[in-house]
Structures are given as structure tokens and as C-alpha cells.
N, C-alpha and C positions, 0 to 999 in steps of 0.2 A: 624772855626779853629780847627784842630785836632793835637795833639802832644803827644809824650811820652818821658819821661826822667827818668834817675835814680835819685830817690828823696831822702827823708830825713831819710831813714833808719828805724829802729825799732820805734814802737809807743812809745811816751813819756808818763811818768806818773807813779805815785805810786797808786795811787788810780784808717671852716674851718675850721675851724681847720680841724682835721684829717678826711680824707675821705677815704673810702674803695673803691678802683677802681677795677673793674673787669679786668681780664687779657686782655691786650690791643692787638689790631691787629698790625701786622707788619706795621711800618711806612716807608714812602718813603721820599727821599730828596726833598727839595724845591728849585725851580729855584731862589727864592728870598733870600735864606739863605746866610748870609754873611760869607765868609771864609777869613782867613788871614794866613800868613806864620807861620810855626811851631815855637814855642819857649818853653823854659822850663816851666813846671807848677809851680805856686807859692805854697812856703811852707805856736725835746711839748705826803630760808632754813627752815630748820625746826625750830620750836620754841625753841628747846633746844640749849643752848650755847655750841659751840664746845670746845674741849680741845685745849689748846694753841698750835699753830703751827701744828694742825692736817691737814691732806691732804684733803683740800676741792677742789671744782671744779672737772673737769674731771680728771680721773685717768691718771697718767703719762704714755705715750705710751711706749711699749716695746722698748728696744734698737734697733735702726735702723741699717741696714747694712752700712758698711763704705761708706761715701759720694764719689761720682765719682770725679776723678781728674778734676780740672778746666781747661777748654780750655783757650787759650789766649783771652783777651778782643777783641771784634770786634769794633774797633774804627770807622770804616767806617759806620757800622750799627748804632752805637751810635750817630754819627753826623747826620745821616739821620733822626733819631727819633727827634732830636732837631730841625732840619729843618722843619719837619712836624708841630711841635708845633708852630713855628713862622708863618708858612703858615695859621694855624688855628686861629691865633689871639694873640699869645704871642708876646710882643715886643722883648723879648730876652729869651734865654735858655742857660744853662750851665750844664756841667757834669764833675766831677773829680773822677777818679778811683785811689786808692792807692793799689797796688798789691805787698805786701811784700817790700815796699820801692820804687818800681818803679811806677811812676805816669803817667797817661794818662789823657788828657783833651780834651774837645770839647766845642765850643761855637758857637752860632748863634744869630744874631740880636743885639739889643741895650739895654744898661742899662738905658738910659735916652732919651726919645723921643724928648725932647726939644733941646738937644745939639747934639744928634746923636752919643754919645759916645758908642763904642762897649761894650757889656757885657763881663765880665772877670771872671775866676774862683777865682780871688782874691776879688771879690765884696762881701760885707756883705749883709744880707737879713734877713727878719723875717721868723722864721722857723715854726711858727704855732704849731701844736700838736706834733712835734718832742720834744717840751718842756716836754711832758708827760714822756718820758724816763728819763730825768734829775730828775724830781720830784720823780719818782719811785725809782731811784737809791738812792737818799737821804734817803727815808723812809726805804729802805732795808738795808742801812748802819746802821740806827738806830735799826733795828732788830738785826743785827750783834753785836751791842753794848748793847743788852739786855734792850733797852729803849722802845721797841715796840713789840707787838705780832701781827702777821698778822691775827690771828683768834680771836682776841679780838674785841668786839663791838667798833665802832667809838665813841659811847657815853661814853665809859670808859675814854677816853682821852679828849673829848669835850662834857661835860655833856649837855644833852637836845638839842644838835644841830639837831639831826635827829629824826623823829617820830617813829622809829622802832629800838629797841635795838638789833635786829638780824642782822643788817647791820654791817659787819665786815670790817676791813681794807683791807683784801684780796678781798672782794666783790667790794670795791671802786676801787682798783687798776686794777681789771680785768673787769671792766664795767659790773658787775653782781649785782649791788646794787638795781637796779630798780628806781633810782633817775632820774626824768625827766630832759632832756637837755633844760635848759632855753634859750639857744642860738637859738633854733628852732623858737621861737617867735620873737626874736630880728631881725632876718634876713630873715623873710618871704619875704620881699621886700629888695633886696640886697643893693641897693644904698641908699635909704632913711633910711633903718635900720642902715647902717654903719654911715651915716652922723649924726644920732641921738646919736651915742655913740662915735664918733671919738675922741672928747676931754673930754669925761666924765670919772670920776674916781669913781669906785665902791669899796666897801669893800667886802671881801670874804663873810661875812654873808648876805649882801644884795643880792649877786648872789645866795646863797643857798636858801634864802627866795623866790626868783623868781621861783626857781625850785619847792619848796614845795607848791606853789599855784596850781600846777597841780597834778593829780593822778600819782602815780608811775606806771612804765611800767610793772613791774613784781615783784613777791615776792623776797626777798633777796636770792641770789644764784640760782634762778630758770632759768635764761637765760642771755645771753650776749645781752646788749643793750647799744650802745655807747652813752656816755653823758659827756659833759664838766663839769657838776656838780661834777662828781666823783673826778676830779683833782683839782677843787676848794677846795673840802674837803681835798685833799692831801696837798694843800698849808697851810690850817689851821693847819693840824697835824704837818707839818714841823715847823711852827712858834711856836706852843705850846710846842713841845718836845725839840726843840733846844734853845728856848728863843731868837731866831734871826729872822730877816726877811728872806724870801726865797732868796732874792738877796745875802745876806751874806752866807747862807747855800750853795747855788750853787757855789759861788766864793771859799769858803774855802774848800769845799769837792770835787769839780770837776774842775772848771775853772782853778784855780791856780795849783793844783797838775798835771794836764795834760798840762799845759802851753797853754791853749786855748786863744790866744791873740786876736782873733776876736770875742769872745763870750761874750755877755753882757746881763744883765737883768736891763733895765733902767726904768721900770715902777715906777712912773707915767709919767716920761719924754716921749716926743713924737718923738724925733729925733733918727736916726740911726747914731752912731759915724763914722766919717771919710768916707772912700770910700765905696759906697754901690750902689746896683742896685735899682732904683726907682721901686715901685710896682704899678700896674695899675689894678683897679677893672673894670671888664666888666659890662656894664650897663644892666639893666633888659630889656630895649627896644632895639630890634635889630637895628643896624645901628647908635645908639647914640654914642657919643664919650666916650673913656675910661676915667675913673676917677682916677686921681693920688691919691693913698691911702697911700703913703709912710709915711706921718706924722700922727701919731695916738698914743693914749695911750695904746691900746690893753688891757685896764683895764677890758673889758668884759671877758677876757680869763685868764690873770695873770699866775698862776702856771699851767694852762692848755694849754697855748699857746703864751707866750709873750717873749720868748728868741730870741735874735738876734745872728747870727753866720755866718760862712763861710763854703764853701764846704770842705776846708782842715780841719777845726776844727771838723766838724761833722764826717768826715772819721776817725779822730783821736779818737773821743769820742766812737764811736761804736766799733772800733777795740779794744780799751782798755777795754770796757765793756765785749765783747765776749772773750777777752783774759784773763779775770780774774783779771784785775788790779784795779777794782773798788769795787768788792763784793767778799765775800767768795764763795766757790764752792756751799755750801748749799743755799745761797741766790740767786745765779745765777740760780740754779736749780729751785727755787721757781719762779723766773721771767720767766722761760721757761716752766712752766706748762700751756699748751695751752688749751684754750677753742675753739672749732671749730667754725669758722665764716662762711666759705663756703668750697668748695672742694679744694681750693688752699691756704687758709688763716686761721691762728690761732691767737688768742690774749692771751698773758700771763699777766704779771703785767707791764703795761706801755710799752709793747714790742709786735711788730707784727712778725709773721713768714709768709713768702711767699714761696710757693713751685713752682719751675720753671720747664719748659718743659724738661730740660736736667737731672732732678733728683736731682738738687742742691736745698737746702733750704737756704734762707737768712733771716736775722734778723735785725730789725730796727723799723722805724716808718715813717708814712706819715704825711705831714703837710699842712694845708690850713688856711691862714689868708688873710684878704683883701689885694690883690696885689701880692700874692705869693703862689705857690704850690711847695712842696718839697717832694722828695723821698730820704731817707737815710738808706742804708742797708749794712750789712756785712755778711761774711761767718761765719760758726759755730766757727771757730778758730780765727776770726778777721783778717785773712791774706789778704783778699781782701775786700775793702770797696768802695762803690759808693755813691756819693751825686749828685743828679740831681735836678735842680731848673728852674722854669719859673717865670718871673715877671709879672704874671697876675693871676686872680682868677675869680670865677663865670663863668667858661668856661668848660663845661663838656667834650668837644672834646679834649681840651688841657690836661685836667687831665687824661683822658683815654690814650692819647698818651704818657704822661710822664711815666706812668707805664711800657711802652714798653722799657724803658732804662735798665730794669733789665736783660732782656734776652741777649742782646749783651755784657753787662758788665760782667755777670757771666757765661753765656753759650757759648759765642763766636759765630763764624759764623755758620749759619744753614747748 
């Protein structure tokens, strides 16, 4: 199904996990893709201590030339990408574009393999590491409130948590701490690893302790190395500095002000509220049946990847963030100080940048959690946003294909 409508107007508000996919090949439509009639779209250093808020990481790049004007979204191409994802093993796929209040949507396949219900852009899903952007926003708001310094050691706020006083808050939020990603060991075997933690409840400190059993990947600030441990530390910082649970901090600072009615942090509960797409984990053995992974605590991820949301809400969140509705200009600039990851990708503070073939750069995050892959990105000004989701994981072909939704959404027809 593909449709476009004039939508909800200006962004509201006052205020696996993540995998880095290489630029994907152009996808083609699937003869098995399900299409329906059009209808309106529904509304995760050196030894010396730096000076506070000093400019660490890579230098901010020189101002770029004005971004090219955006072409109209290629909804046919977008639907073809989703169809390819279904052909490659995703039960269902969805995408929702908000372009200055005009919405475009496309869906293929099913939300529930047992009932055969078609997937919808109104369905809720687990967002995985898109959660990291929410956690970074909360901490950057605390910087705006003068309750946190990005270049202060984490141990200043959480004494003796980490083995090196040189690891700063900025290092953690930019994945340059060198802290080993404990989840690498949990999911070396995808299905058995998942079943071992599906119902388990961890504390933040237990997860940090798992990381510290392994050598660090690099010296603080020396290199980008993606690690869920960093955003577990972020969760600890949020709770220490606010005196609240991360759930309450997310709700009070982001969910409620932006009226994100489909967005929840339910940990340690296991269910997704109300209407949702079921998530299916691809087994390690080729040809084995998919594993329904919908019900889980996601306690192994928490502030690194346990938020539940919808395509509409993620479009709203990233548009509000880019549009300056959640952070001061200075803190948004901090969030957008990029460490180069590869030729087309940079990582800031809980935020990714992707450079597209048409010269447009988009900003957001990717997410992977058992049963779901997500791409959620927006333009520099927040004027056009895309969220694309498949209800499967542990499928590299599908993940590679999902990345291809960015080109038709932001560059239009080739």
C-alpha cells in the first residue's frame, strides 16, 4: 500500500541494537508484496582532565554549502524497497514520511503471521537503539540546566563506576569511551542468546560489570567503537542526576511535551501496549522457523534500546529535535559534532548522520532489537522525516535493504 495525504501540520512540542549498514543497493519490487488501496496515513585521551565543555572529538567541520532542495519523495521506489525486504524474509515492512505536514506511507506484508493481519504505519514496535537518541537528549537537557558537564569524567557523577577517570560523558555519548560491548557475548548465538535473556531483568550495574570483565577496545577518546555499554552508563547518569527513573525522565522531558502517544518505556514489563506489529527473530540455522520475539523485557538494553514507539512518533521526535524544540542551539551543536565512521556516516552524541547520493545529509538513528529493524532520520531542519521498519532481525540482507529507504525518501526518483 502506498498513499499520500495532507497531514497533521507543524511538529508538536515544546521541548541490535543499532547496526551500521553500508549504503544499500537499489531494491526491486516483489511479486509477493501485499498492496492495498490508498488511505490517509495515521497521525535507542590524554591523561590530563579537559576543561569543562571543551571541544573534544573531531573538530567541527567548516560550514557546508547550502543543502540542495529536496526532490519529492519517490513513493513507488520506497514501496519497492519494502517489497524486497519482504521477499528477503521480513514478514512485514512499513515506512512513513512526514514532509512539512504532508504524509506519505507504504506498507508490505503482515504484522502477525498467525492471523495474517496486514502491517500498518499505525502499528507500534520496539525501536532498539533509536532509544539512544532519547537518552542523549535527556543528558544534553541536563547540560543546558547546568547539572552536567560533557567533558567531566563519568566518575565525578558515579564514583568508582568505571576503571578510568579519563572517560568523560562526551566519550560515552559518542561511543569513544573504549568500553567493551557486553551484548557481543550475549548474542554470539542469536536465538539461544535471546532465549537466555528474554525474561531476565538486569540492573544497570550488572550490565556495566559484564563489560568490565573484558579489556577495553581503545583508550578514552582515541577511536569510535560502538558499544551498548555506553548508553547503559547514560541511563545511570540520568537516574543519578534527575533522581528519577529513566522512564519518568523520558516521559516528563520528551514523551509528554511532544505528545508522543504511541511511545513507551515499559521495562521490566514484557508486553507492547495495544496495537503493534509482532517481531520475528530469524534463526541461526538456515530454513528453521522464525521465532516470535515480541514478548521480552529488553532488560539487556534498557536505556540503550528498550523504547517502544510508532513511525508517526519517531518522525515527530526527530523533526522536533532537528528543529530546536528539545535542546538549546549550543547543545544541538554538541550533538552534531561528528566522529567519522566511514565515507558516508558520522556519529555525534546519540545521533547518526548519513550522507546520501543526492548531496543531502540526514540525521537520526538506526535500531536493531530481537524482532525489529528501524531506520528513523530527518533533514537538517526537521522538515522531512522518515521512519522505516521491518518486523524481523538477524537478517543481514533485510537490514541492508532497509537502508535503501533513505534514497527514495529524501532524494526522490533517480
